[in-house]
C-alpha positions as CSV (number, residue, x, y, z in Angstrom):
1,M,11.3,45.9,-20.2
2,Y,9.0,43.7,-22.1
3,D,9.0,44.4,-25.9
4,P,12.0,45.0,-28.3
5,A,10.0,47.7,-29.7
6,E,10.5,50.0,-26.8
7,F,14.1,50.6,-27.7
8,E,13.2,53.2,-30.1
9,E,11.6,55.3,-27.4
10,L,14.6,54.7,-25.1
11,L,17.1,55.6,-27.7
12,E,15.1,59.0,-28.2
13,I,15.7,59.6,-24.3
14,Y,19.6,58.4,-24.7
15,N,19.9,61.1,-27.8
16,K,19.0,64.0,-25.4
17,Y,22.2,63.7,-23.5
18,P,25.8,63.7,-24.3
19,V,26.5,60.0,-24.0
20,K,30.0,59.2,-25.1
21,E,29.1,55.6,-26.1
22,L,26.0,53.5,-26.1
23,T,26.1,49.8,-25.4
24,V,23.2,48.0,-26.7
25,H,22.4,44.5,-25.1
26,A,19.5,43.8,-27.7
27,R,17.1,41.8,-25.3
28,T,14.4,42.9,-23.3
29,R,14.8,42.8,-19.5
30,E,12.4,39.7,-19.4
31,E,14.6,37.9,-21.6
32,Y,17.7,38.6,-19.7
33,Y,20.5,36.5,-21.4
34,Q,18.1,33.9,-22.8
35,G,16.6,33.8,-26.4
36,N,17.9,35.5,-29.6
37,V,19.4,39.0,-29.6
38,H,17.2,41.4,-31.5
39,N,19.5,42.5,-34.4
40,E,17.0,44.9,-35.4
41,S,17.7,46.9,-32.3
42,F,21.3,47.1,-33.3
43,A,20.4,48.0,-36.8
44,Y,18.0,50.9,-35.2
45,A,21.0,52.0,-33.0
46,F,23.4,52.3,-35.9
47,T,21.2,54.7,-37.8
48,H,19.5,56.6,-34.8
49,S,22.0,56.8,-32.2
50,K,23.8,60.2,-31.7
51,A,26.5,58.6,-29.9
52,P,28.9,55.8,-31.2
53,V,27.4,52.3,-30.5
54,C,28.9,49.3,-28.9
55,C,27.3,46.1,-29.3
56,N,26.8,43.4,-26.6
57,G,25.1,40.0,-27.0
58,D,26.2,36.3,-27.4
59,L,29.5,37.1,-29.2
60,F,31.4,34.3,-27.5
61,S,33.6,33.1,-30.3
62,A,35.9,34.5,-33.2
63,K,33.3,33.1,-35.6
64,K,30.5,34.7,-33.9
65,I,32.1,38.2,-33.9
66,A,33.2,37.7,-37.4
67,E,29.5,37.0,-38.4
68,F,28.3,40.0,-36.5
69,S,30.9,42.4,-38.0
70,G,29.7,41.1,-41.4
71,Q,26.2,41.8,-40.7
72,F,27.1,45.0,-39.1
73,P,30.1,46.5,-40.7
74,Q,29.6,49.8,-39.1
75,A,30.2,48.4,-35.7
76,D,33.7,49.4,-34.6
77,C,33.1,47.9,-30.7
78,V,32.0,44.8,-29.5
79,M,31.3,43.7,-26.0
80,I,32.8,40.4,-25.2
81,G,32.6,40.1,-21.4
82,R,30.9,36.6,-21.0
83,G,32.8,35.4,-24.2
84,L,36.2,36.0,-22.2
85,L,35.0,34.2,-19.2
86,I,34.2,31.1,-21.4
87,D,37.6,31.6,-23.8
88,P,40.1,33.9,-22.5
89,A,42.1,33.6,-25.7
90,L,39.1,35.3,-27.4
91,A,40.8,38.7,-27.4
92,T,43.9,37.5,-28.8
93,G,42.5,35.5,-31.8
94,E,44.5,32.5,-30.8
95,A,42.9,29.0,-30.2
96,L,42.0,28.2,-26.5
97,Q,44.6,26.0,-25.0
98,R,44.0,24.2,-21.6
99,E,47.1,25.9,-20.2
100,K,45.8,29.4,-21.0
101,L,42.5,28.5,-19.4
102,K,44.0,27.3,-16.3
103,A,46.3,30.2,-16.0
104,F,43.3,32.6,-16.5
105,H,41.0,30.7,-13.9
106,D,44.2,30.7,-11.5
107,R,44.6,34.4,-12.0
108,L,41.1,35.1,-11.3
109,I,41.1,33.0,-8.2
110,A,44.5,34.8,-6.9
111,D,43.2,38.4,-7.6
112,Y,39.9,37.9,-6.2
113,L,41.8,36.7,-3.0
114,T,43.3,40.0,-2.6
115,V,40.1,41.6,-2.3
116,L,37.7,39.0,-1.0
117,A,37.6,36.5,1.8
118,P,38.2,32.9,0.5
119,K,34.3,32.1,1.1
120,D,33.5,35.1,-1.0
121,T,35.9,34.1,-3.7
122,L,34.5,30.5,-3.8
123,F,30.9,31.8,-4.4
124,K,32.3,34.3,-7.3
125,M,34.3,31.6,-8.7
126,K,31.4,29.1,-8.7
127,E,29.2,31.6,-10.6
128,L,31.8,32.6,-13.1
129,S,32.7,28.7,-13.7
130,S,29.1,28.3,-15.2
131,W,30.5,29.9,-18.2
132,F,33.8,28.1,-18.9
133,M,32.1,24.9,-17.9
134,R,30.2,24.9,-21.3
135,L,33.4,23.9,-22.9
136,F,33.1,20.6,-21.2
137,P,29.4,19.2,-22.0
138,D,30.1,15.8,-21.4
139,E,31.6,16.1,-17.8
140,E,28.7,16.3,-15.7
141,K,30.4,14.4,-12.7
142,A,33.2,17.2,-12.3
143,K,30.9,20.1,-13.0
144,K,28.6,18.8,-10.0
145,K,31.8,18.8,-8.0
146,I,32.3,22.3,-8.6
147,R,28.7,23.3,-8.1
148,K,28.8,21.7,-4.8
149,A,32.2,22.7,-3.5
150,Q,32.1,24.0,0.0
151,S,35.6,25.3,0.2
152,L,37.8,26.8,-2.2
153,T,40.2,24.0,-2.1
154,E,37.5,21.6,-3.1
155,Y,36.3,23.9,-5.7
156,K,40.0,24.2,-7.2
157,A,40.5,20.6,-7.1
158,A,37.5,20.0,-9.1
159,A,38.1,22.9,-11.4
160,D,41.7,21.9,-12.0
161,W,40.7,18.1,-12.9
162,L,38.1,19.5,-15.4
163,I,40.5,21.9,-17.2
164,A,43.3,19.3,-17.1
165,N,41.4,16.1,-18.1
166,G,37.9,16.9,-19.3
167,R,36.7,16.6,-23.0
168,M,36.8,19.9,-24.2
169,E,34.7,21.0,-27.2
170,A,35.2,24.0,-29.3
171,V,33.3,27.2,-28.3
172,E,31.3,27.2,-31.6
173,K,29.8,23.9,-30.6
174,F,27.8,24.8,-27.4
175,V,24.5,26.3,-27.4
176,Y,24.2,29.8,-26.0
């Protein structure tokens, strides 16, 4: 919860049970998604976990995953959830193209609409868009329109404009 050193005690508890895979997000609850990942916790998990370890933490680009793999060659599993929200091409190893980002974005909306009302889809998309908007650091006006959208139509118009016209930076350039 509060101190990375607490992980050792938690791992002792996990090791008492038949865990098939342990995903380690090496931050405290207090840190949530902020600050640096505690790599010493990953290292401890690899040497002390009875279960295979899957690592989760700021792996937003192929470069970051390669750096992590170099530091932890024993890792055969990584979780890249937020990384895929920013760059849906991350899983393919290809460079992100605007068309792919738009297709991914449109697919999310369409799929959410099959299980959620339009207003709930709007709220979900506004939350998720906070990740891909990081690719467009200089487009505050468009990002503000996305955040303030009151309908899915308003949201989609602003997001479509941003994806089609915004100055997009490489994933490696933005601050996590």
